[in-house]
Z-matrix of the N, CA and C atoms (Angstrom, degrees):
N
C 1 1.448
C 2 1.529 1 109.37
N 3 1.312 2 117.09 1 132.03
C 4 1.460 3 121.13 2 179.59
C 5 1.528 4 109.77 3 -81.45
N 6 1.328 5 116.09 4 166.39
C 7 1.467 6 121.01 5 177.82
C 8 1.520 7 111.19 6 -59.22
N 9 1.309 8 116.75 7 -40.32
C 10 1.467 9 120.22 8 -178.68
C 11 1.525 10 111.29 9 -67.14
N 12 1.316 11 117.45 10 -39.32
C 13 1.468 12 120.36 11 177.48
C 14 1.530 13 110.25 12 -65.11
N 15 1.322 14 116.20 13 -41.48
C 16 1.465 15 120.58 14 177.06
C 17 1.530 16 110.17 15 -60.16
N 18 1.325 17 117.18 16 -46.72
C 19 1.464 18 121.71 17 -178.91
C 20 1.529 19 111.67 18 -65.22
N 21 1.308 20 116.49 19 -31.24
C 22 1.462 21 121.16 20 -177.95
C 23 1.532 22 111.84 21 -75.25
N 24 1.307 23 118.26 22 -20.35
C 25 1.466 24 121.92 23 -178.55
C 26 1.523 25 113.55 24 -86.63
N 27 1.311 26 118.36 25 -9.35
C 28 1.466 27 120.75 26 -178.13
C 29 1.527 28 109.96 27 -67.04
N 30 1.342 29 115.36 28 134.83
C 31 1.463 30 120.48 29 -177.79
C 32 1.525 31 109.45 30 -122.23
N 33 1.337 32 116.14 31 132.02
C 34 1.458 33 120.49 32 -175.72
C 35 1.528 34 113.38 33 -118.84
N 36 1.309 35 118.08 34 6.45
C 37 1.465 36 120.33 35 -175.62
C 38 1.526 37 113.33 36 -69.74
N 39 1.318 38 118.71 37 -19.78
C 40 1.461 39 121.39 38 -176.16
C 41 1.525 40 113.28 39 -95.01
N 42 1.307 41 117.90 40 1.81
C 43 1.468 42 121.09 41 -178.63
C 44 1.523 43 108.94 42 -80.34
N 45 1.335 44 115.83 43 130.49
C 46 1.462 45 120.71 44 178.27
C 47 1.528 46 107.94 45 -80.96
N 48 1.309 47 115.68 46 127.30
C 49 1.460 48 120.72 47 -174.81
C 50 1.518 49 109.52 48 -123.06
N 51 1.319 50 117.40 49 130.56
C 52 1.454 51 122.15 50 174.56
C 53 1.523 52 107.54 51 -97.32
N 54 1.326 53 115.75 52 133.20
C 55 1.460 54 121.40 53 -175.17
C 56 1.528 55 112.87 54 -56.27
N 57 1.314 56 114.48 55 146.07
C 58 1.460 57 122.95 56 172.48
C 59 1.521 58 107.71 57 -119.04
N 60 1.316 59 117.29 58 164.30
C 61 1.463 60 120.88 59 177.95
C 62 1.522 61 111.56 60 -70.74
N 63 1.327 62 116.11 61 -25.33
C 64 1.469 63 121.54 62 178.70
C 65 1.516 64 108.28 63 -103.51
N 66 1.320 65 116.09 64 137.31
C 67 1.468 66 121.95 65 175.09
C 68 1.520 67 108.23 66 -133.70
N 69 1.316 68 115.90 67 157.72
C 70 1.464 69 120.49 68 173.96
C 71 1.520 70 106.88 69 -83.33
N 72 1.320 71 116.21 70 114.06
C 73 1.468 72 120.89 71 -178.52
C 74 1.520 73 112.27 72 -117.57
N 75 1.315 74 116.88 73 -18.98
C 76 1.463 75 121.39 74 -178.72
C 77 1.529 76 108.77 75 -96.99
N 78 1.341 77 118.44 76 136.05
C 79 1.469 78 119.88 77 -177.25
C 80 1.529 79 114.46 78 -65.43
N 81 1.311 80 117.90 79 -21.69
C 82 1.468 81 121.09 80 177.27
C 83 1.528 82 106.84 81 -121.19
N 84 1.329 83 114.63 82 104.88
C 85 1.461 84 120.06 83 -172.32
C 86 1.526 85 110.94 84 -133.66
N 87 1.337 86 115.10 85 138.55
C 88 1.466 87 121.53 86 169.73
C 89 1.519 88 105.78 87 -108.39
N 90 1.338 89 116.16 88 118.52
C 91 1.451 90 122.62 89 -175.95
C 92 1.527 91 109.04 90 -103.84
N 93 1.324 92 115.57 91 121.55
C 94 1.461 93 121.82 92 -178.29
C 95 1.517 94 109.54 93 -119.97
N 96 1.322 95 116.55 94 160.39
C 97 1.455 96 120.64 95 176.96
C 98 1.514 97 110.24 96 157.08
N 99 1.331 98 115.90 97 165.85
C 100 1.465 99 119.45 98 -178.88
C 101 1.525 100 111.93 99 -67.65
N 102 1.337 101 117.57 100 160.14
C 103 1.463 102 120.17 101 176.69
C 104 1.528 103 111.16 102 -57.76
N 105 1.330 104 116.50 103 143.81
C 106 1.469 105 124.66 104 175.62
C 107 1.522 106 113.62 105 69.62
N 108 1.339 107 118.75 106 16.92
C 109 1.468 108 120.41 107 -179.88
C 110 1.524 109 112.72 108 -85.19
N 111 1.336 110 118.18 109 -9.46
C 112 1.458 111 120.73 110 176.45
C 113 1.524 112 114.52 111 109.92
N 114 1.329 113 117.77 112 16.87
C 115 1.473 114 120.81 113 -178.34
C 116 1.528 115 111.66 114 -60.96
N 117 1.317 116 117.01 115 -45.37
C 118 1.468 117 120.09 116 -178.12
C 119 1.521 118 111.35 117 -62.79
N 120 1.330 119 117.68 118 -41.85
C 121 1.459 120 119.45 119 179.89
C 122 1.521 121 111.80 120 -67.24
N 123 1.322 122 117.42 121 -31.98
C 124 1.466 123 120.21 122 174.62
C 125 1.528 124 109.85 123 -63.43
N 126 1.323 125 116.23 124 -38.45
C 127 1.468 126 121.59 125 177.09
C 128 1.525 127 110.40 126 -68.19
N 129 1.342 128 117.57 127 -43.41
C 130 1.468 129 120.44 128 179.10
C 131 1.527 130 110.43 129 -59.35
N 132 1.327 131 116.09 130 -39.79
C 133 1.468 132 120.26 131 177.57
C 134 1.525 133 110.50 132 -62.01
N 135 1.314 134 116.64 133 -42.99
C 136 1.469 135 121.21 134 178.54
C 137 1.533 136 110.58 135 -62.84
N 138 1.332 137 116.37 136 -44.68
C 139 1.468 138 120.82 137 -178.30
C 140 1.530 139 113.00 138 -67.97
N 141 1.320 140 117.26 139 -24.00
C 142 1.468 141 120.07 140 -179.32
C 143 1.530 142 112.04 141 -65.00
N 144 1.330 143 117.21 142 -11.99
C 145 1.472 144 121.68 143 177.37
C 146 1.528 145 112.33 144 -84.39
N 147 1.330 146 116.98 145 -3.69
C 148 1.466 147 121.11 146 -176.18
C 149 1.523 148 110.49 147 -120.78
N 150 1.313 149 115.48 148 158.74
C 151 1.468 150 121.31 149 172.56
C 152 1.535 151 107.84 150 -72.70
N 153 1.324 152 116.27 151 148.84
C 154 1.465 153 120.99 152 -178.96
C 155 1.525 154 112.09 153 -56.29
N 156 1.320 155 117.49 154 -37.91
C 157 1.468 156 121.40 155 -178.01
C 158 1.533 157 112.31 156 -67.48
N 159 1.344 158 117.15 157 -18.51
C 160 1.469 159 121.10 158 -174.76
C 161 1.523 160 114.51 159 -89.82
N 162 1.335 161 117.87 160 -9.83
C 163 1.466 162 118.38 161 -179.28
C 164 1.520 163 112.03 162 -126.77
N 165 1.325 164 113.32 163 157.14
C 166 1.462 165 122.29 164 177.91
C 167 1.524 166 106.94 165 -129.40
N 168 1.335 167 116.43 166 116.05
C 169 1.455 168 122.36 167 -177.70
C 170 1.525 169 108.74 168 -108.24
N 171 1.339 170 116.51 169 116.72
C 172 1.467 171 121.44 170 -179.21
C 173 1.530 172 108.48 171 -121.67
N 174 1.336 173 115.52 172 120.55
C 175 1.461 174 121.27 173 174.27
C 176 1.526 175 107.06 174 -107.40
N 177 1.314 176 116.94 175 110.64
C 178 1.465 177 121.14 176 -175.53
C 179 1.532 178 112.98 177 -71.90
N 180 1.347 179 117.91 178 -8.92
C 181 1.464 180 120.62 179 173.63
C 182 1.525 181 111.96 180 -89.52
N 183 1.325 182 117.11 181 -5.48
C 184 1.464 183 122.03 182 178.31
C 185 1.532 184 108.51 183 -75.36
N 186 1.320 185 116.84 184 124.15
C 187 1.464 186 120.83 185 -176.69
C 188 1.528 187 112.82 186 -64.91
N 189 1.323 188 117.50 187 -19.86
C 190 1.468 189 120.86 188 -179.16
C 191 1.529 190 112.22 189 -80.06
N 192 1.316 191 117.34 190 -9.95
C 193 1.465 192 122.23 191 -178.04
C 194 1.526 193 109.61 192 -88.91
N 195 1.327 194 115.57 193 124.99
C 196 1.466 195 120.99 194 176.79
C 197 1.521 196 108.70 195 -96.51
N 198 1.315 197 114.72 196 104.43
C 199 1.467 198 121.25 197 -173.30
C 200 1.534 199 112.87 198 -59.95
N 201 1.320 200 117.48 199 -42.13
C 202 1.468 201 120.30 200 -178.86
C 203 1.532 202 111.52 201 -62.68
N 204 1.317 203 116.07 202 -40.39
C 205 1.466 204 120.40 203 178.93
C 206 1.529 205 110.41 204 -66.41
N 207 1.329 206 116.65 205 -40.07
C 208 1.464 207 120.43 206 178.70
C 209 1.522 208 110.09 207 -65.94
N 210 1.305 209 116.93 208 -42.85
C 211 1.466 210 121.63 209 179.15
C 212 1.531 211 110.90 210 -57.56
N 213 1.304 212 115.71 211 -39.85
C 214 1.462 213 121.11 212 -177.07
C 215 1.531 214 113.07 213 -75.89
N 216 1.339 215 117.59 214 -38.04
C 217 1.466 216 120.87 215 -168.78
C 218 1.525 217 116.13 216 -110.83
N 219 1.321 218 118.55 217 -4.74
C 220 1.466 219 121.04 218 -171.53
C 221 1.524 220 113.54 219 -58.12
N 222 1.321 221 117.03 220 -51.53
C 223 1.469 222 120.32 221 -176.14
C 224 1.534 223 111.61 222 -59.21
N 225 1.304 224 117.13 223 -46.73
C 226 1.460 225 121.57 224 -179.77
C 227 1.535 226 111.18 225 -64.70
N 228 1.323 227 116.63 226 -40.50
C 229 1.467 228 121.17 227 -179.05
C 230 1.528 229 110.89 228 -63.73
N 231 1.318 230 116.92 229 -43.39
C 232 1.468 231 122.01 230 179.51
C 233 1.525 232 110.22 231 -62.17
N 234 1.323 233 116.48 232 -45.23
C 235 1.462 234 121.08 233 -179.65
C 236 1.528 235 111.34 234 -66.19
N 237 1.318 236 117.15 235 -47.68
C 238 1.464 237 122.63 236 -176.13
C 239 1.538 238 112.36 237 -64.59
N 240 1.335 239 117.37 238 -35.94
C 241 1.469 240 121.62 239 -177.04
C 242 1.527 241 113.62 240 -97.42
N 243 1.333 242 116.86 241 6.27
C 244 1.473 243 122.47 242 177.96
C 245 1.528 244 112.16 243 51.84
N 246 1.316 245 114.95 244 48.34
C 247 1.468 246 122.04 245 -179.87
C 248 1.533 247 108.87 246 -69.60
N 249 1.333 248 115.96 247 132.78
C 250 1.471 249 121.03 248 178.96
C 251 1.532 250 112.54 249 -96.74
N 252 1.351 251 116.03 250 -29.77
C 253 1.467 252 120.64 251 -177.21
C 254 1.527 253 109.19 252 -132.94
N 255 1.330 254 115.61 253 129.77
C 256 1.472 255 121.14 254 173.27
C 257 1.523 256 107.04 255 -116.17
N 258 1.328 257 115.39 256 131.54
C 259 1.460 258 120.80 257 172.84
C 260 1.519 259 107.24 258 -113.41
N 261 1.326 260 115.90 259 126.50
C 262 1.462 261 122.26 260 178.62
C 263 1.521 262 107.79 261 -118.23
N 264 1.327 263 115.99 262 94.15
C 265 1.468 264 120.76 263 -179.28
C 266 1.516 265 109.88 264 -86.52
N 267 1.339 266 115.82 265 142.71
C 268 1.468 267 122.61 266 -179.72
C 269 1.527 268 110.84 267 54.64
N 270 1.303 269 114.40 268 44.32
C 271 1.465 270 123.21 269 -176.02
C 272 1.522 271 109.85 270 -81.67
N 273 1.326 272 116.13 271 142.08
C 274 1.473 273 121.08 272 -178.59
C 275 1.528 274 112.59 273 -111.52
N 276 1.307 275 118.07 274 8.52
C 277 1.472 276 124.15 275 177.68
C 278 1.524 277 112.30 276 59.70
N 279 1.320 278 116.34 277 30.54
C 280 1.460 279 119.89 278 177.80
C 281 1.534 280 111.82 279 -107.38
N 282 1.310 281 116.10 280 7.74
C 283 1.464 282 122.69 281 176.49
C 284 1.521 283 107.56 282 -125.19
N 285 1.309 284 116.64 283 140.29
C 286 1.461 285 120.36 284 178.61
C 287 1.527 286 109.57 285 -65.45
N 288 1.328 287 116.04 286 130.66
C 289 1.458 288 121.30 287 178.89
C 290 1.529 289 107.95 288 -82.51
N 291 1.333 290 117.51 289 118.46
C 292 1.466 291 119.17 290 -178.10
C 293 1.526 292 111.50 291 -71.79
N 294 1.316 293 116.39 292 161.08
C 295 1.457 294 120.87 293 177.30
C 296 1.519 295 108.80 294 -68.84
N 297 1.331 296 115.99 295 133.69
C 298 1.459 297 121.73 296 179.58
C 299 1.528 298 107.56 297 -160.11
N 300 1.335 299 116.60 298 154.53
C 301 1.469 300 120.71 299 179.30
C 302 1.526 301 110.93 300 -59.21
N 303 1.319 302 115.87 301 -42.66
C 304 1.458 303 120.69 302 -177.10
C 305 1.527 304 109.71 303 -135.59
N 306 1.337 305 115.71 304 132.77
C 307 1.466 306 121.72 305 177.14
C 308 1.527 307 107.22 306 -133.21
N 309 1.330 308 115.27 307 122.01
C 310 1.463 309 121.53 308 177.63
C 311 1.527 310 107.48 309 -114.15
N 312 1.331 311 116.00 310 128.39
C 313 1.468 312 121.32 311 -175.77
C 314 1.521 313 109.38 312 -125.43
N 315 1.348 314 116.28 313 135.37
C 316 1.468 315 120.24 314 164.69
C 317 1.516 316 106.40 315 -115.62
N 318 1.327 317 115.07 316 144.37
C 319 1.450 318 119.57 317 -177.15
C 320 1.513 319 109.94 318 -154.16
N 321 1.312 320 115.49 319 153.69
C 322 1.460 321 120.28 320 175.26
C 323 1.531 322 110.84 321 -81.52
N 324 1.329 323 115.77 322 -20.36
C 325 1.463 324 119.92 323 -179.85
C 326 1.528 325 109.96 324 -110.14
N 327 1.343 326 117.10 325 124.05
C 328 1.465 327 118.92 326 178.08
C 329 1.526 328 110.78 327 -67.52
N 330 1.296 329 115.59 328 137.94
C 331 1.457 330 119.73 329 -178.66
C 332 1.523 331 107.90 330 -142.79
N 333 1.331 332 116.03 331 139.34
C 334 1.462 333 120.78 332 176.45
C 335 1.515 334 109.12 333 -95.65
N 336 1.324 335 116.43 334 121.41
C 337 1.459 336 121.92 335 175.13
C 338 1.517 337 108.42 336 -123.25
N 339 1.316 338 115.38 337 136.60
C 340 1.455 339 120.74 338 179.27
C 341 1.526 340 109.62 339 -59.44
N 342 1.310 341 117.04 340 138.65
C 343 1.464 342 125.80 341 178.68
C 344 1.525 343 113.84 342 74.66
N 345 1.337 344 118.56 343 2.82
C 346 1.459 345 120.90 344 178.82
C 347 1.523 346 109.84 345 -103.85
N 348 1.319 347 115.56 346 137.78
C 349 1.462 348 121.22 347 175.04
C 350 1.523 349 107.58 348 -94.45
N 351 1.333 350 116.78 349 138.33
C 352 1.460 351 121.37 350 177.63
C 353 1.529 352 109.32 351 -97.45
N 354 1.334 353 116.01 352 134.46
C 355 1.461 354 122.18 353 173.46
C 356 1.522 355 107.92 354 -122.84
N 357 1.315 356 116.47 355 136.96
C 358 1.462 357 120.26 356 176.05
C 359 1.515 358 107.50 357 -116.05
N 360 1.336 359 116.59 358 118.80
C 361 1.456 360 122.18 359 -178.59
C 362 1.519 361 109.99 360 -102.60
N 363 1.311 362 115.77 361 123.29
C 364 1.460 363 121.19 362 175.84
C 365 1.526 364 108.25 363 -99.30
N 366 1.325 365 117.70 364 165.06
C 367 1.461 366 118.23 365 172.07
C 368 1.532 367 110.58 366 -60.00
N 369 1.305 368 117.20 367 177.11
C 370 1.462 369 122.56 368 -173.04
C 371 1.524 370 112.98 369 -63.89
N 372 1.336 371 116.42 370 138.02
C 373 1.457 372 118.46 371 166.07
C 374 1.532 373 106.42 372 -84.39
N 375 1.332 374 118.64 373 175.81
C 376 1.467 375 119.84 374 -172.71
C 377 1.531 376 112.17 375 -64.51
N 378 1.304 377 117.01 376 -36.79
C 379 1.471 378 120.41 377 178.45
C 380 1.535 379 110.73 378 -61.84
N 381 1.330 380 117.06 379 -45.28
C 382 1.467 381 121.00 380 176.69
C 383 1.527 382 110.74 381 -66.18
N 384 1.320 383 116.68 382 -37.11
C 385 1.465 384 121.48 383 178.11
C 386 1.531 385 110.32 384 -57.41
N 387 1.330 386 116.46 385 -43.09
C 388 1.466 387 120.53 386 179.48
C 389 1.526 388 111.34 387 -63.35
N 390 1.327 389 117.55 388 -36.71
C 391 1.467 390 120.42 389 178.24
C 392 1.528 391 111.45 390 -67.33
N 393 1.323 392 116.88 391 -34.61
C 394 1.463 393 121.60 392 -177.82
C 395 1.525 394 112.73 393 -80.20
N 396 1.333 395 117.45 394 -29.53
C 397 1.465 396 120.53 395 -173.91
C 398 1.522 397 110.41 396 -82.08
N 399 1.330 398 116.54 397 108.16
C 400 1.467 399 122.26 398 -179.97
C 401 1.530 400 111.12 399 -97.07
N 402 1.341 401 117.72 400 -9.35
C 403 1.462 402 120.88 401 -173.83
C 404 1.530 403 112.55 402 -81.35
N 405 1.318 404 117.30 403 -39.96
C 406 1.464 405 120.70 404 -170.33
C 407 1.525 406 110.99 405 -116.65
N 408 1.316 407 114.89 406 138.48
C 409 1.463 408 119.82 407 177.18
C 410 1.523 409 111.78 408 -107.71
N 411 1.309 410 117.47 409 -8.65
C 412 1.446 411 122.23 410 -178.59
C 413 1.527 412 109.30 411 -85.66
N 414 1.324 413 117.58 412 119.68
C 415 1.473 414 122.48 413 -175.16
C 416 1.533 415 111.61 414 -62.87
N 417 1.336 416 117.27 415 -36.88
C 418 1.466 417 120.36 416 179.32
C 419 1.520 418 110.86 417 -65.58
N 420 1.330 419 115.78 418 -44.26
C 421 1.466 420 120.35 419 178.51
C 422 1.538 421 110.23 420 -63.67
N 423 1.335 422 116.72 421 -41.66
C 424 1.471 423 120.97 422 177.57
C 425 1.523 424 110.94 423 -59.94
N 426 1.320 425 116.90 424 -45.45
C 427 1.459 426 120.33 425 -178.49
C 428 1.527 427 110.98 426 -65.35
N 429 1.332 428 116.88 427 -40.05
C 430 1.467 429 120.48 428 177.34
C 431 1.527 430 110.98 429 -61.56
N 432 1.338 431 116.96 430 -43.76
C 433 1.471 432 120.51 431 178.17
C 434 1.523 433 111.64 432 -66.01
N 435 1.327 434 116.86 433 -37.28
C 436 1.467 435 122.29 434 177.59
C 437 1.526 436 109.91 435 -58.84
N 438 1.341 437 116.44 436 -44.60
C 439 1.467 438 120.48 437 179.33
C 440 1.530 439 111.79 438 -74.37
N 441 1.325 440 116.69 439 -36.35
C 442 1.459 441 121.12 440 -174.71
C 443 1.526 442 112.74 441 -76.23
N 444 1.340 443 117.61 442 -44.83
C 445 1.463 444 121.60 443 -172.82
C 446 1.519 445 114.35 444 -103.73
N 447 1.316 446 117.63 445 -8.69
C 448 1.460 447 119.33 446 179.56
C 449 1.519 448 112.57 447 94.11
N 450 1.321 449 115.02 448 -175.76
C 451 1.457 450 120.34 449 -171.27
C 452 1.523 451 114.20 450 -121.76
N 453 1.313 452 117.32 451 29.40
C 454 1.460 453 119.82 452 176.41
C 455 1.525 454 109.20 453 -83.76
N 456 1.334 455 117.65 454 136.03
C 457 1.464 456 120.18 455 -175.37
C 458 1.531 457 114.58 456 -54.39
N 459 1.336 458 118.50 457 -40.24
C 460 1.466 459 118.42 458 -174.70
C 461 1.521 460 113.42 459 -73.23
N 462 1.343 461 119.07 460 -22.47
C 463 1.464 462 119.34 461 -179.39
C 464 1.522 463 111.98 462 -70.56
N 465 1.317 464 117.63 463 -20.44
C 466 1.466 465 121.20 464 178.85
C 467 1.524 466 110.76 465 -71.93
N 468 1.325 467 116.07 466 -36.61
C 469 1.458 468 120.97 467 -174.12
C 470 1.526 469 114.06 468 -82.96
N 471 1.331 470 118.30 469 -13.30
C 472 1.461 471 120.45 470 -176.05
C 473 1.533 472 108.42 471 -87.65
N 474 1.330 473 116.97 472 145.64
C 475 1.473 474 119.46 473 174.83
C 476 1.535 475 110.83 474 -59.33
N 477 1.325 476 115.87 475 149.71
C 478 1.470 477 121.17 476 -175.65
C 479 1.525 478 113.54 477 -53.69
N 480 1.332 479 117.83 478 -37.66
C 481 1.460 480 119.61 479 -176.77
C 482 1.526 481 112.73 480 -70.18
N 483 1.344 482 118.32 481 -14.82
C 484 1.463 483 121.11 482 178.80
C 485 1.529 484 113.33 483 -101.82
N 486 1.328 485 116.95 484 -8.34
C 487 1.469 486 120.73 485 -174.91
C 488 1.522 487 111.62 486 -60.85
N 489 1.335 488 117.73 487 -43.85
C 490 1.466 489 119.94 488 -177.14
C 491 1.527 490 111.72 489 -62.97
N 492 1.325 491 116.63 490 -38.36
C 493 1.466 492 120.01 491 178.04
C 494 1.528 493 110.05 492 -64.14
N 495 1.336 494 116.98 493 -43.10
C 496 1.457 495 121.03 494 178.82
C 497 1.527 496 111.40 495 -64.06
N 498 1.332 497 116.95 496 -41.71
C 499 1.465 498 120.50 497 177.65
C 500 1.531 499 111.21 498 -63.86
N 501 1.329 500 117.28 499 -38.00
C 502 1.462 501 120.38 500 176.66
C 503 1.529 502 110.95 501 -65.54
N 504 1.331 503 116.99 502 -39.29
C 505 1.474 504 120.28 503 176.15
C 506 1.520 505 111.12 504 -60.56
N 507 1.312 506 116.96 505 -38.65
C 508 1.469 507 120.77 506 178.98
C 509 1.527 508 110.47 507 -67.44
N 510 1.325 509 116.94 508 -39.72
C 511 1.474 510 120.45 509 176.98
C 512 1.522 511 109.98 510 -60.43
N 513 1.348 512 117.75 511 -43.97
C 514 1.469 513 120.37 512 179.24
C 515 1.526 514 110.25 513 -65.79
N 516 1.325 515 115.88 514 -30.68
C 517 1.464 516 119.76 515 178.92
C 518 1.535 517 111.92 516 -67.44
N 519 1.333 518 116.68 517 -37.82
C 520 1.473 519 119.16 518 -174.34
C 521 1.524 520 113.96 519 -91.85
N 522 1.339 521 117.30 520 -11.94
C 523 1.464 522 118.68 521 177.68
C 524 1.526 523 109.74 522 -90.70
N 525 1.310 524 115.53 523 151.54
C 526 1.461 525 121.06 524 -172.51
C 527 1.527 526 113.90 525 -89.84
N 528 1.331 527 115.80 526 -33.34
C 529 1.459 528 119.53 527 -176.50
C 530 1.525 529 109.21 528 -155.75
N 531 1.313 530 116.26 529 -179.34
C 532 1.465 531 121.74 530 -177.68
C 533 1.528 532 111.69 531 -62.33
N 534 1.324 533 117.51 532 -36.30
C 535 1.467 534 120.86 533 -179.76
C 536 1.518 535 111.04 534 -63.67
N 537 1.332 536 117.50 535 -47.05
C 538 1.470 537 119.62 536 179.74
C 539 1.529 538 110.79 537 -66.48
N 540 1.335 539 117.89 538 -31.70
C 541 1.468 540 120.80 539 175.41
C 542 1.531 541 110.34 540 -64.04
N 543 1.331 542 116.37 541 -43.43
C 544 1.464 543 120.61 542 -179.25
C 545 1.528 544 111.46 543 -67.04
N 546 1.323 545 117.13 544 -39.01
C 547 1.473 546 121.09 545 177.82
C 548 1.526 547 109.85 546 -62.58
N 549 1.320 548 116.50 547 -46.39
C 550 1.459 549 121.26 548 179.24
C 551 1.527 550 110.74 549 -62.93
N 552 1.312 551 116.63 550 -41.45
C 553 1.467 552 121.53 551 178.39
C 554 1.533 553 109.97 552 -60.83
N 555 1.335 554 117.46 553 -44.52
C 556 1.461 555 122.02 554 178.78
C 557 1.529 556 110.96 555 -61.77
N 558 1.320 557 117.00 556 -41.82
C 559 1.472 558 120.78 557 178.00
C 560 1.526 559 110.78 558 -62.70
N 561 1.320 560 117.52 559 -43.54
C 562 1.461 561 121.19 560 179.86
C 563 1.529 562 111.75 561 -63.97
N 564 1.316 563 116.05 562 -41.32
C 565 1.455 564 119.89 563 -178.67
C 566 1.538 565 112.16 564 -66.47
N 567 1.327 566 117.20 565 -24.61
C 568 1.467 567 120.94 566 -177.59
C 569 1.522 568 112.61 567 -111.59
N 570 1.308 569 117.33 568 21.38
C 571 1.459 570 120.57 569 -172.73
C 572 1.530 571 112.94 570 -66.48
N 573 1.332 572 117.90 571 -30.29
C 574 1.468 573 119.20 572 -178.27
C 575 1.536 574 113.29 573 -103.60
N 576 1.336 575 116.22 574 10.93
C 577 1.459 576 119.96 575 178.57
C 578 1.524 577 110.53 576 -76.38
N 579 1.333 578 115.48 577 141.75
C 580 1.466 579 119.87 578 177.66
C 581 1.519 580 108.48 579 -106.34
N 582 1.333 581 116.13 580 136.36
C 583 1.465 582 120.82 581 176.05
C 584 1.508 583 109.56 582 -81.27
N 585 1.327 584 116.91 583 136.41
C 586 1.482 585 120.76 584 179.78
C 587 1.499 586 110.81 585 -98.84
């Protein structure tokens, strides 16, 4: 099975999606935002409106994807299989984007392309947080958790005893090296200290 065939078999219609204030409404969209803010789930929601055979979802950070093979065969594959929607996640703009009715791109680097609408997705605001949180009905408790654990969509769904591990994983994701990790750790440890 080729990388393109593997990507074409992915199905997103069964994923449960909680509404966000931002939706993909334009057929040609570049979606930007920090890691773990919910970009992929916004794309899954968009793809759930199409039949599996009509879209091609490629995540260039997926180790199973062979970039050279995709670069060589993408245009022909899209044409031959009558693909209506292409999703290029973690795209670096180093491959020619084939003609298609709808193209959704996520990238770490902002890029202006003619006819593409840019969307910037931030983590949850408190109103969205309340929609995502199914565990607690007490508004005070919800607000305390919002301030304590942050506003990333996946931290709401994890049990409380695993939240700290997930938050630490995110810190390691956003720091560049051991020195920046140690600096951040020092800042966190002294966050409530008062200077005299």
